[in-house]
C-alpha positions as CSV (number, residue, x, y, z in Angstrom):
1,M,86.3,132.8,66.0
2,Y,89.7,134.3,66.5
3,V,90.7,136.9,63.9
4,I,94.4,137.5,63.2
5,N,95.6,141.1,63.4
6,P,99.4,141.2,63.5
7,E,99.8,144.8,64.8
8,Q,97.2,144.2,67.5
9,E,98.9,141.0,68.5
10,R,102.3,142.7,68.7
11,R,100.9,145.4,71.1
12,E,99.2,142.6,73.2
13,I,102.5,140.7,73.4
14,L,104.4,143.8,74.6
15,K,101.6,144.6,77.1
16,R,101.7,141.1,78.6
17,Y,105.5,141.3,78.8
18,R,105.3,144.6,80.7
19,E,102.7,143.1,83.1
20,L,105.2,140.2,83.7
21,L,108.0,142.7,84.6
22,N,105.7,144.7,86.8
23,T,104.6,141.6,88.7
24,W,108.2,140.5,89.2
25,N,109.6,144.0,90.0
26,T,106.9,144.8,92.7
27,G,108.8,146.0,95.7
28,N,112.2,146.0,94.0
29,K,112.6,148.5,91.2
30,E,116.4,148.1,91.0
31,R,116.3,144.6,89.4
32,S,118.0,144.1,86.1
33,N,115.7,142.8,83.4
34,R,118.6,141.8,81.0
35,M,118.3,138.0,81.3
36,V,114.5,138.1,81.3
37,R,114.4,140.3,78.2
38,K,116.9,138.0,76.5
39,A,114.7,135.0,77.2
40,F,111.6,136.9,76.1
41,N,113.2,137.9,72.8
42,L,114.3,134.3,72.1
43,A,110.8,132.9,73.0
44,V,109.1,135.4,70.6
45,T,111.5,134.5,67.8
46,A,111.3,130.7,68.4
47,H,107.4,130.7,68.6
48,K,106.8,133.4,66.0
49,D,104.9,131.1,63.6
50,M,103.1,129.0,66.2
51,R,99.5,129.4,67.4
52,R,97.5,127.8,70.2
53,K,94.3,125.8,69.6
54,S,92.3,129.0,70.2
55,G,94.1,130.7,67.3
56,E,96.1,133.1,69.6
57,P,99.9,133.5,69.2
58,Y,101.6,130.7,71.1
59,I,103.9,133.2,72.9
60,Y,101.0,134.3,75.1
61,H,101.3,131.0,76.9
62,P,105.0,131.1,78.1
63,I,104.5,134.8,79.1
64,E,101.5,133.9,81.2
65,V,103.3,130.9,82.7
66,A,106.2,133.2,83.6
67,R,103.7,135.6,85.2
68,I,102.2,132.9,87.4
69,V,105.7,131.8,88.3
70,A,106.7,135.4,89.3
71,G,103.4,136.6,90.9
72,E,101.5,133.6,92.2
73,I,104.4,131.3,93.2
74,G,107.0,134.0,93.9
75,L,110.0,132.5,92.2
76,G,112.9,134.6,90.9
77,E,114.8,135.4,87.7
78,T,116.1,131.9,86.8
79,S,112.6,130.4,87.1
80,I,111.0,133.3,85.1
81,V,113.6,132.7,82.3
82,C,112.9,129.0,82.3
83,A,109.1,129.6,82.2
84,L,109.5,131.8,79.1
85,L,111.7,129.2,77.4
86,H,109.9,126.0,78.7
87,D,108.6,124.9,75.3
88,V,111.4,126.2,73.1
89,V,113.5,123.0,73.0
90,E,110.5,120.8,72.6
91,D,108.6,122.7,69.9
92,T,111.3,124.5,67.9
93,N,114.7,123.9,66.3
94,Y,116.7,125.2,69.3
95,T,118.6,122.6,71.3
96,N,119.3,122.3,75.0
97,E,123.0,123.0,74.1
98,D,121.9,126.4,72.5
99,I,120.1,127.2,75.8
100,K,123.2,126.3,77.8
101,Q,125.4,128.6,75.7
102,M,123.0,131.5,76.0
103,F,121.7,131.2,79.5
104,G,124.1,128.9,81.4
105,E,124.1,125.4,82.9
106,K,121.4,126.0,85.6
107,V,118.7,127.2,83.1
108,A,119.6,124.5,80.6
109,R,119.2,121.8,83.3
110,I,115.7,123.0,84.3
111,I,114.6,123.4,80.7
112,D,115.8,119.8,80.1
113,G,113.7,118.6,83.0
114,L,110.6,120.5,81.7
115,T,111.1,119.1,78.2
116,K,111.3,115.5,79.5
117,I,108.0,116.0,81.4
118,K,106.3,117.3,78.3
119,E,107.5,114.4,76.2
120,Q,106.3,112.0,78.9
121,L,102.8,113.6,79.2
122,D,102.4,113.6,75.4
123,N,103.2,109.9,75.2
124,T,100.1,108.0,74.2
125,T,101.2,104.3,74.4
126,A,99.1,102.1,76.6
127,S,99.5,102.6,80.4
128,A,102.3,105.1,79.8
129,Q,100.6,107.7,81.9
130,A,101.5,106.2,85.3
131,E,105.1,105.8,84.3
132,N,105.1,109.4,83.0
133,F,104.0,110.7,86.4
134,R,106.7,108.5,88.1
135,K,109.4,110.1,85.8
136,M,108.0,113.5,86.6
137,I,108.4,113.0,90.3
138,L,112.1,112.1,89.6
139,T,112.6,115.7,88.8
140,L,111.9,116.5,92.5
141,S,115.3,115.0,93.3
142,D,117.0,117.3,90.8
143,D,115.4,120.7,91.2
144,V,111.9,121.5,92.7
145,R,111.6,124.5,90.4
146,V,111.0,122.1,87.5
147,I,107.8,120.9,89.2
148,L,106.8,124.4,90.3
149,I,107.1,125.7,86.7
150,K,105.2,122.6,85.5
151,L,102.4,123.5,87.9
152,A,102.3,127.0,86.6
153,D,102.1,125.6,83.0
154,R,99.3,123.2,84.0
155,L,97.4,126.1,85.7
156,H,97.5,128.3,82.6
157,N,96.5,125.3,80.4
158,M,93.5,124.7,82.6
159,R,92.6,128.4,82.5
160,T,92.5,128.2,78.6
161,L,91.1,124.7,78.2
162,D,87.9,125.8,76.3
163,A,89.6,125.5,72.9
164,M,90.3,121.8,73.3
165,I,88.0,118.9,72.1
166,T,85.8,117.3,74.8
167,E,87.8,114.1,75.3
168,K,91.1,116.1,75.6
169,K,89.4,118.4,78.2
170,L,88.4,115.4,80.2
171,K,91.8,113.8,80.0
172,I,93.6,117.0,81.1
173,A,91.0,117.7,83.8
174,S,91.3,114.2,85.2
175,E,95.1,114.3,85.3
176,T,94.8,117.6,87.1
177,I,92.4,116.5,89.9
178,Y,94.2,113.1,90.3
179,F,97.8,114.3,90.3
180,F,98.6,118.0,89.9
181,A,96.2,119.4,92.4
182,P,97.3,117.1,95.2
183,L,101.0,117.8,94.3
184,A,100.3,121.6,94.5
185,H,98.7,121.0,97.9
186,R,101.7,119.0,99.1
187,L,104.1,121.7,98.0
188,G,102.1,124.3,99.9
189,L,100.5,126.1,96.9
190,Y,97.0,126.3,98.4
191,A,95.7,129.0,96.1
192,I,96.9,127.1,93.0
193,K,95.6,123.8,94.3
194,S,92.1,125.3,94.9
195,E,92.0,126.9,91.4
196,L,93.1,123.6,89.8
197,E,90.4,121.7,91.6
198,D,87.7,124.3,90.6
199,L,88.8,124.3,87.0
200,A,88.8,120.5,86.9
201,L,85.3,120.4,88.3
202,K,84.2,123.0,85.6
203,Y,85.1,120.5,82.9
204,T,84.2,117.2,84.6
205,E,80.9,118.4,86.0
206,P,80.0,121.7,84.2
207,E,76.4,121.8,85.5
208,V,77.5,121.4,89.2
209,Y,80.2,124.0,88.8
210,A,77.8,126.5,87.1
211,S,75.1,125.9,89.7
212,I,77.4,126.4,92.8
213,S,79.1,129.5,91.2
214,K,75.7,131.0,90.5
215,Q,74.5,130.4,94.0
216,L,77.7,131.9,95.5
217,E,77.2,135.0,93.4
218,E,73.5,135.3,94.4
219,T,74.3,135.0,98.1
220,S,77.5,137.2,98.1
221,V,75.7,140.4,99.4
222,S,74.1,138.7,102.4
223,R,77.4,136.9,103.1
224,T,79.4,140.1,103.0
225,K,76.9,141.7,105.5
226,F,77.2,138.7,107.8
227,I,81.1,138.8,107.7
228,N,81.2,142.5,108.4
229,K,79.0,142.1,111.4
230,F,80.9,139.1,112.7
231,I,84.4,140.8,112.5
232,Y,83.4,144.2,113.8
233,P,84.0,143.5,117.5
234,I,87.1,141.4,116.8
235,R,88.6,144.3,114.7
236,K,87.9,146.8,117.4
237,A,89.5,144.6,120.1
238,L,92.6,143.9,118.0
239,I,93.2,147.6,117.4
240,A,92.7,148.3,121.2
241,Q,95.5,145.7,121.9
242,G,97.8,147.4,119.5
243,L,98.1,144.6,117.0
244,V,98.9,145.5,113.3
245,F,96.7,143.2,111.2
246,E,94.5,142.6,108.2
247,I,91.2,140.7,108.6
248,I,89.3,139.3,105.6
249,G,86.5,136.9,104.8
250,R,87.6,134.2,102.4
251,E,85.1,132.2,100.4
252,K,85.5,128.5,100.2
253,S,86.3,127.1,96.7
254,V,83.5,125.6,94.5
255,Y,85.2,122.2,94.6
256,S,85.4,122.2,98.5
257,I,81.8,123.2,98.7
258,W,80.8,120.4,96.3
259,N,82.8,117.9,98.3
260,K,80.9,119.0,101.5
261,M,77.6,118.6,99.7
262,K,78.4,115.1,98.6
263,N,80.0,113.9,101.8
264,K,77.3,115.3,104.1
265,Q,74.5,114.7,101.5
266,V,73.1,118.2,101.9
267,P,72.0,120.8,99.4
268,F,73.9,124.1,98.9
269,D,71.6,126.0,101.3
270,E,72.6,123.6,104.2
271,V,76.4,124.1,103.7
272,F,77.0,126.6,106.5
273,D,80.8,126.9,106.4
274,L,80.9,128.6,102.9
275,F,83.6,130.9,104.1
276,A,86.4,131.4,106.6
277,V,87.5,134.6,108.4
278,R,91.3,135.1,108.3
279,I,93.3,137.3,110.6
280,I,96.8,138.1,109.2
281,I,99.1,139.7,111.8
282,D,102.1,141.9,110.9
283,T,104.9,141.2,113.4
284,N,108.5,140.1,113.7
285,F,109.5,136.5,113.7
286,E,110.2,136.4,117.5
287,N,106.7,137.6,118.5
288,E,104.7,135.4,116.0
289,K,103.4,132.7,118.4
290,Y,102.6,135.2,121.2
291,Q,100.6,137.5,119.0
292,C,98.7,134.7,117.2
293,W,97.5,133.3,120.5
294,Q,96.7,136.8,121.7
295,A,94.4,137.2,118.7
296,Y,92.9,133.7,119.4
297,S,92.1,134.9,122.9
298,I,90.3,138.0,121.6
299,V,88.2,135.9,119.1
300,T,87.1,133.5,121.8
301,D,86.2,136.4,124.1
302,F,83.4,137.3,121.7
303,Y,82.4,133.9,120.3
304,S,82.4,130.4,121.9
305,P,84.7,127.9,120.3
306,K,83.6,124.5,119.1
307,Q,85.1,121.7,121.3
308,N,87.8,119.6,119.6
309,R,88.0,122.0,116.6
310,L,91.2,123.9,117.6
311,R,94.0,123.1,115.1
312,D,97.4,124.3,116.2
313,W,99.7,124.2,113.2
314,I,101.9,126.9,114.6
315,S,103.5,124.7,117.3
316,T,103.7,121.8,114.9
317,P,103.5,122.9,111.3
318,K,102.2,120.6,108.5
319,A,104.8,118.7,106.5
320,N,104.4,121.1,103.6
321,G,105.4,124.1,105.9
322,Y,101.8,125.3,106.5
323,E,101.5,127.3,109.8
324,S,98.2,128.7,111.2
325,L,95.8,128.5,114.1
326,H,92.3,127.3,113.1
327,T,89.3,127.4,115.3
328,T,85.5,127.2,114.7
329,V,83.3,129.5,116.7
330,M,79.6,130.0,117.1
331,S,78.3,133.4,115.8
332,Q,75.5,135.4,117.3
333,T,73.2,134.2,114.6
334,G,73.7,130.5,115.5
335,Q,76.1,129.8,112.6
336,W,79.5,128.1,112.9
337,V,82.4,130.2,111.5
338,E,85.9,129.0,110.9
339,V,88.6,131.6,112.0
340,Q,92.2,131.3,110.7
341,I,94.9,133.2,112.5
342,R,98.4,133.5,111.1
343,T,101.2,136.1,110.5
344,R,102.2,137.7,107.2
345,R,105.1,135.3,106.8
346,M,102.8,132.3,107.5
347,N,100.3,133.6,105.0
348,E,102.9,133.9,102.3
349,I,104.0,130.4,102.9
350,A,100.4,129.2,102.7
351,D,99.9,130.9,99.4
352,K,103.2,130.4,97.7
353,G,104.4,127.2,99.3
354,Y,107.8,126.0,98.6
355,A,109.1,129.2,97.1
356,A,108.2,131.2,100.3
357,H,109.5,128.3,102.4
358,W,113.0,128.9,100.9
359,K,112.7,132.6,101.3
360,Y,112.3,132.3,105.1
361,K,114.5,129.2,105.5
362,E,117.4,131.1,107.0
363,K,115.3,132.2,110.0
364,T,115.0,128.6,111.3
365,S,117.9,126.2,111.8
366,S,115.7,123.1,111.9
367,E,114.8,120.9,108.9
368,S,111.2,121.5,107.9
369,G,108.5,118.9,107.3
370,L,108.6,119.7,103.6
371,D,112.4,119.0,103.5
372,R,111.8,115.6,105.2
373,W,108.9,114.8,102.8
374,L,111.1,115.5,99.8
375,G,113.8,113.3,101.3
376,K,111.3,110.4,101.7
377,I,110.2,110.8,98.0
378,K,113.8,110.6,96.9
379,E,114.2,107.4,98.9
380,L,111.0,106.0,97.3
381,L,112.3,106.8,93.8
382,Q,115.5,104.9,94.5
383,S,113.5,101.8,95.3
384,P,114.1,98.9,92.9
385,N,110.3,98.5,92.6
386,S,109.6,99.2,88.9
387,D,105.8,99.0,89.0
388,A,104.8,102.5,87.9
389,L,101.1,102.1,88.8
390,A,101.9,100.9,92.3
391,F,104.4,103.8,92.7
392,L,101.8,106.3,91.6
393,D,99.2,105.0,94.0
394,D,101.7,104.8,96.9
395,F,102.9,108.3,96.2
396,K,99.3,109.7,96.1
397,L,98.8,108.2,99.6
398,N,101.1,110.9,101.0
399,L,99.9,113.8,99.0
400,F,96.7,114.6,100.9
401,A,97.3,112.7,104.2
402,D,96.7,114.4,107.5
403,E,99.5,114.0,109.9
404,I,100.4,113.0,113.4
405,I,103.5,113.7,115.5
406,V,105.0,110.7,117.3
407,F,108.3,110.2,119.2
408,T,111.2,107.6,119.4
409,P,112.3,106.3,122.8
410,K,115.0,109.1,122.9
411,G,112.4,111.8,122.2
412,E,113.1,112.3,118.5
413,E,110.1,113.7,116.7
414,K,108.6,111.8,113.7
415,T,105.8,113.0,111.4
416,L,103.5,110.3,109.9
417,P,100.2,110.2,108.0
418,S,97.1,109.8,110.2
419,N,96.1,106.2,110.8
420,S,99.8,105.1,110.6
421,T,100.5,101.8,112.4
422,A,103.4,100.7,114.6
423,L,104.8,98.9,111.5
424,D,104.7,102.2,109.5
425,F,106.8,103.7,112.3
426,A,109.3,100.9,112.1
427,Y,109.8,101.4,108.3
428,N,110.1,105.1,108.9
429,I,113.1,104.4,111.0
430,H,114.8,102.0,108.6
431,S,113.8,99.3,106.0
432,E,115.6,96.5,107.9
433,I,113.9,97.4,111.2
434,G,110.6,97.2,109.4
435,N,111.4,93.9,107.7
436,H,112.3,92.3,111.1
437,C,109.7,94.0,113.2
438,I,107.6,91.6,115.5
439,G,105.9,94.1,117.7
440,A,106.2,97.5,119.4
441,K,105.8,99.2,122.8
442,V,103.6,102.2,122.5
443,N,103.8,104.4,125.7
444,H,105.5,101.4,127.3
445,R,102.6,99.0,126.5
446,L,103.2,96.0,124.2
447,V,101.0,96.3,121.0
448,A,100.7,94.4,117.7
449,L,102.2,95.5,114.4
450,N,98.8,96.9,113.1
451,H,98.2,99.1,116.2
452,P,97.1,102.6,115.0
453,L,99.2,105.4,116.4
454,K,98.0,108.8,117.8
455,S,99.7,112.1,118.1
456,G,102.0,112.2,121.1
457,D,102.7,108.4,121.2
458,Q,106.2,107.3,122.0
459,I,107.1,104.1,120.2
460,E,109.8,101.5,120.8
461,I,110.2,98.8,118.0
462,I,110.9,95.2,118.9
463,T,112.7,93.1,116.2
464,S,113.8,89.5,115.5
465,K,116.2,88.2,112.9
466,K,113.7,85.3,112.2
467,Q,110.9,87.7,111.2
468,T,110.3,88.4,107.5
469,P,107.5,90.5,105.8
470,R,104.1,88.9,105.1
471,D,101.4,89.5,102.5
472,E,98.9,90.8,105.0
473,W,101.3,93.6,106.1
474,I,100.4,95.5,102.9
475,D,96.8,95.7,104.0
476,F,97.4,97.6,107.2
477,V,100.3,99.9,106.6
478,V,99.4,103.3,105.1
479,T,102.7,105.0,104.2
480,S,104.1,104.7,100.7
481,R,107.6,104.0,102.2
482,A,106.3,101.0,104.1
483,K,104.3,99.6,101.2
484,S,107.2,100.0,98.8
485,F,109.7,98.2,101.1
486,I,107.2,95.4,101.9
487,K,106.5,94.8,98.2
488,D,110.2,94.7,97.4
489,A,110.9,92.2,100.2
490,L,107.9,90.0,99.3
491,K,109.0,90.0,95.7
492,E,112.5,88.8,96.6
493,Q,111.0,86.1,98.9
494,K,108.7,84.8,96.2
495,K,111.5,84.7,93.6
496,K,113.3,82.2,95.7
497,Y,110.3,79.9,95.5
498,A,109.4,80.5,91.9
499,E,111.5,77.7,90.3
500,E,110.2,75.1,92.8
501,G,106.6,76.2,92.3
502,K,106.9,76.2,88.5
503,A,108.3,72.7,88.5
504,K,105.4,71.4,90.6
505,L,102.8,73.1,88.4
506,E,104.3,71.7,85.2
507,A,104.0,68.2,86.8
508,Y,100.3,68.9,87.7
509,F,99.5,70.0,84.2
510,K,101.3,67.0,82.6
511,E,99.5,64.6,84.9
512,L,96.1,66.0,83.8
513,K,97.2,66.1,80.1
514,I,96.7,69.9,79.9
515,E,99.1,72.1,77.9
516,L,101.0,74.5,80.2
517,N,100.8,77.6,77.9
518,K,100.3,81.3,78.8
519,T,96.5,81.1,78.2
520,N,95.9,78.2,80.5
521,L,98.3,79.6,83.1
522,L,96.3,82.9,83.2
523,R,93.0,81.0,83.5
524,F,94.3,79.1,86.5
525,Q,95.4,82.4,88.0
526,E,91.9,83.8,87.4
527,C,90.3,80.8,89.0
528,N,92.2,81.5,92.2
529,R,92.2,85.4,91.9
530,I,95.9,85.7,91.8
531,N,97.4,88.7,90.1
532,S,100.9,87.5,89.0
533,T,102.6,84.3,87.9
534,I,105.2,84.7,90.7
535,D,102.4,84.8,93.3
536,L,101.0,81.6,91.7
537,Y,104.3,79.8,91.8
538,Y,104.9,80.9,95.4
539,K,101.5,79.6,96.6
540,I,102.1,76.2,94.8
541,A,105.6,76.0,96.4
542,K,104.2,76.7,99.8
543,G,101.5,74.1,99.4
544,E,98.6,76.6,99.4
545,L,97.6,75.4,95.8
546,G,98.0,72.0,94.2
547,L,96.6,69.3,92.0
548,K,93.2,69.4,93.8
549,E,92.7,73.1,93.0
550,L,93.7,72.6,89.4
551,K,91.2,69.8,89.0
552,E,88.4,71.9,90.6
553,C,89.2,74.8,88.2
554,I,88.9,72.5,85.2
555,Q,85.7,70.9,86.4
556,Q,84.2,74.4,87.0
557,H,85.0,75.7,83.5
558,D,85.6,72.7,81.2
559,K,82.0,72.6,79.9
560,S,82.7,75.7,77.9
561,G,86.1,74.5,76.7
562,W,87.8,76.9,79.0
563,F,91.1,74.9,79.1
564,N,93.0,73.7,76.1
565,I,93.3,69.9,76.6
566,I,96.2,68.1,75.0
567,T,94.1,65.0,74.1
568,R,91.8,66.9,71.7
569,P,92.4,69.6,69.1
570,F,92.9,73.0,70.6
571,G,94.2,76.4,69.9
572,R,92.0,79.2,70.6
573,S,91.0,80.7,67.3
574,K,91.6,84.4,67.1
575,P,88.4,86.4,66.5
576,N,88.1,88.4,63.3
577,L,89.2,91.9,64.4
578,P,86.7,94.4,63.1
579,R,87.8,97.6,61.6
580,K,84.9,99.6,63.1
581,L,84.7,100.5,66.7
582,A,81.0,99.6,66.5
583,D,81.8,96.0,65.8
584,Q,84.5,95.7,68.6
585,V,82.1,95.7,71.5
586,M,79.9,92.9,72.9
587,N,76.9,94.2,74.7
588,K,76.1,92.0,77.7
589,L,73.5,94.3,79.2
590,P,70.2,95.5,77.7
591,G,70.6,99.1,76.9
592,K,70.5,102.0,74.5
593,P,73.3,102.4,71.9
594,L,75.5,105.4,72.3
595,N,76.9,107.6,69.5
596,S,80.7,107.6,69.2
597,A,83.0,109.4,66.8
598,N,83.0,106.2,64.6
599,G,79.2,105.6,64.6
600,E,76.9,103.6,66.9
601,V,78.4,101.2,69.3
602,E,77.2,98.8,71.9
603,Y,78.6,99.2,75.4
604,R,78.7,98.0,79.1
605,I,77.4,100.2,81.9
606,S,79.9,100.6,84.8
607,D,78.4,99.8,88.1
608,C,80.8,102.2,90.0
609,C,78.8,105.2,88.9
610,N,75.7,103.8,87.1
611,P,75.3,106.3,84.3
612,I,71.9,106.7,82.6
613,P,70.9,108.7,79.5
614,G,71.3,112.4,80.2
615,D,74.4,112.0,82.2
616,D,77.7,113.4,80.8
617,V,79.6,110.2,80.0
618,I,82.9,109.0,78.6
619,G,83.7,105.7,77.1
620,F,86.8,103.8,78.2
621,M,88.4,101.0,76.1
622,A,89.3,98.1,78.3
623,Q,92.1,95.8,77.5
624,E,89.8,93.1,76.2
625,G,88.4,95.5,73.6
626,S,85.0,96.2,75.3
627,I,83.9,99.8,76.1
628,W,82.8,100.7,79.6
629,I,80.7,103.8,80.1
630,H,81.4,106.0,83.1
631,R,80.0,109.3,84.2
632,T,82.6,112.0,83.6
633,N,82.7,112.8,87.3
634,C,83.1,109.2,88.4
635,S,86.2,108.9,90.7
636,E,87.2,105.6,89.0
637,A,86.9,107.1,85.6
638,I,89.1,110.1,86.7
639,Q,91.8,107.6,87.7
640,L,91.4,105.7,84.4
641,M,91.6,108.9,82.3
642,S,94.7,110.0,84.3
643,K,96.5,106.7,83.9
644,Y,95.3,105.7,80.4
645,G,94.3,108.8,78.7
646,N,94.8,107.2,75.2
647,R,91.9,104.8,75.8
648,I,89.2,107.5,76.1
649,V,86.4,107.1,73.6
650,K,84.1,110.0,72.9
651,T,80.5,109.0,73.5
652,N,77.1,110.5,74.0
653,W,73.6,109.1,74.4
654,S,71.4,108.2,71.4
655,N,67.6,108.7,71.5
656,R,66.6,105.9,69.2
657,E,65.2,103.4,71.7
658,A,62.9,103.9,74.7
659,V,64.8,101.6,77.1
660,T,64.7,101.9,80.9
661,Y,67.7,101.9,83.2
662,L,68.0,100.9,86.8
663,S,68.7,103.9,89.1
664,G,68.2,104.7,92.7
665,I,67.3,107.5,95.1
666,R,67.6,107.9,98.9
667,L,65.1,109.9,101.0
668,S,65.1,111.0,104.6
669,G,62.8,113.1,106.7
670,F,60.1,112.9,109.4
671,D,57.7,109.9,109.3
672,N,54.1,110.8,108.5
673,Q,51.2,108.4,108.3
674,G,50.4,107.6,104.7
675,L,53.8,108.9,103.4
676,I,54.7,105.6,101.7
677,N,51.4,105.6,99.8
678,E,52.1,109.2,98.7
679,I,55.6,108.2,97.5
680,V,54.4,105.1,95.6
681,N,51.5,107.0,94.0
682,L,53.8,109.7,92.8
683,I,56.3,107.3,91.3
684,S,54.0,104.7,89.8
685,G,50.7,106.6,89.4
686,Q,51.7,110.1,88.4
687,M,55.0,109.5,86.7
688,S,54.4,106.0,85.4
689,L,57.8,104.7,86.6
690,N,58.4,101.1,87.7
691,I,59.7,100.5,91.3
692,R,62.2,97.6,91.5
693,S,62.6,97.8,95.3
694,F,61.6,100.0,98.2
695,H,63.4,99.7,101.6
696,I,62.7,102.0,104.6
697,D,64.3,102.2,108.0
698,S,62.2,104.2,110.6
699,T,62.7,105.0,114.3
700,G,59.0,106.1,114.5
701,E,60.0,109.8,114.2
702,V,62.6,109.9,111.4
703,Y,63.2,107.6,108.5
704,E,65.6,106.8,105.7
705,A,64.4,105.1,102.5
706,T,66.1,103.7,99.5
707,I,64.1,103.2,96.3
708,M,65.4,101.4,93.2
709,L,63.4,102.2,90.1
710,L,63.6,102.1,86.3
711,V,63.9,105.4,84.4
712,H,64.5,106.4,80.8
713,D,67.0,109.2,81.5
714,T,68.1,111.9,83.9
715,D,65.0,114.0,83.0
716,D,62.8,111.3,84.6
717,L,65.0,111.2,87.7
718,N,65.3,115.0,88.1
719,K,61.6,115.5,87.7
720,L,60.9,112.7,90.2
721,M,63.3,114.1,92.8
722,S,61.9,117.6,92.4
723,A,58.4,116.3,92.9
724,L,59.3,114.2,96.0
725,K,60.9,117.2,97.7
726,K,57.5,118.9,97.6
727,L,55.9,116.1,99.6
728,K,55.4,116.9,103.3
729,G,57.7,114.8,105.5
730,I,60.6,114.5,102.9
731,N,63.6,116.7,103.9
732,S,66.2,115.4,101.4
733,V,66.3,113.4,98.2
734,F,69.6,112.2,96.7
735,R,70.5,110.1,93.7
736,I,72.5,106.9,94.5
737,S,75.5,106.7,92.2
738,R,76.7,103.3,93.1
739,L,74.0,100.6,93.0
740,S,75.8,98.7,95.8
741,E,74.9,101.6,98.1
742,S,71.3,100.4,97.8
743,G,71.9,97.4,99.9
744,K,70.3,95.2,97.2
């Protein structure tokens, strides 16, 4: 428990402030601290009676955010002042006009942007979160520093998240992994992106995070020895060639290691690329490329490179400004090692992203990929499309996308996400060219609109005034720009048909003596799996739906009184809304009750992650009032918590009933005679678990098996997997998260 000691706190505040100044003044002792001190004094005064959830003085937070802004992002005086003051207008009696009078127009504008972001993220109305993120991205078009300071704010909040209640931790961690980490990546802040991912994993999957961290710590000595032995001949040769450099071994983040374990379905011991060796060369701008390739030549003199693993982001930097040479080479111990080669300037851009990009901007006359990306985002924000959820999903498409470089017929270079199609390229040129595109010539060969492009392709777009966008276009374009323009065009097309379709539908309902009310309209949409009323009217106007489909829908559902028929009394009675959460939920699956903050509730198990007792779980209140239970690390749950954080329901498993749950495991290894008998005997005989299904594919030498079984909780499952690993012939055992993976 935090104990308040005013004098000790005063000394700690001054100590943290001096550390901030030292971080900012590194390498430049002549800087004036007048504006920063003025901002510090105002922040101390404004927040003097405020405390964080941990009990610490609130002023610790803005000081630490300012230190991240100065040291880890590398921004200057204006940004440091804004970081110190970022919560003053929101949380105290000072106004933005006060800030403007004391610190000027520029600081006031950035503080205003930060205040609006905080108001948006604190909004708890249903589905507000997606709109909040959309509004936050709007600040990119005003001043990127607003987002950079917000990222520093989020990083410090994640570093101090322990004081929060569990559901708040999960909401903030989910937002971080879903939105803030990808945004940091796109702005080139790799160090911050990695730390945000690691901290999010720490709270969504604490056991996984602790396990990998512990194993990294336990293997650090042997890893250091390996790295030193690996770099020794390289270091010696680089010195002989007269290069000035630094060479280090860099450990991969816990989050990236966990992703490799999941994607490759291997345990920690079998993740070989736990680290990368980085060579950082000190040289002038003119000699950068030459000396990086010189270092590459030296590395490959000692170690054989892996084919197709050379990544040249020096000749063609990533859209966020990242420049580096990456190669993977075979060490003398038979282990693959990634080697990254870059200059000091490139390394600073990789670590500090957009801030460093501006620092070095005057050295290059051409527009960077990051500038072009920000330009595209501004265009996307100006789109008339008001669907915030769609905007957020489209925006995220371009946050983590790998890129390709393609060319126009005149040789102009264009950067697109990997897997982009000819139609994506058309929309990249102009929305009207995309809307009227009927085909393309790729490298002088005629191709369809959905033709995937590769780096180096030269594309000529063919258009026709008669062409208009179609629904299926959405399915094969990958860029947010193309998706946005197609949706807008389709919406306009469908509006033209809406009145005609509505009139036809009214006639159909009248003929069948069914009331055309909102409820019946939605039910007809559900019958035909149509998301919006406009889409329904459009399909009716085009003749794709009619009286026949309406009759079929009624026949399919009328036994249960699904439609309100005019000829008999109708009017769906509203259910009695219970006051207790426990009474709100209808349990359609057999299962064990969970405990919530409001008592015992019944629930529905989500099949996207298939949680069982013992898993860390979160409840999510669906629109119809039911509660769906997800594992906290479930990707779908993370998206839900990011977009609708106000619907999270705190839950944990109860131990009152001995009920079994369907779960699954996947095995692989070398086929041995009698192995199936051993597996079945272990599961059914020794552990007394019921097998629901057992499927095995074998080539005669190796096999892969999927077993669906009933377990009480994770203890059953973990004990079983541990016992199976000890059987001869079983190399790997993994839990199946999604039951659809079982093939059942």
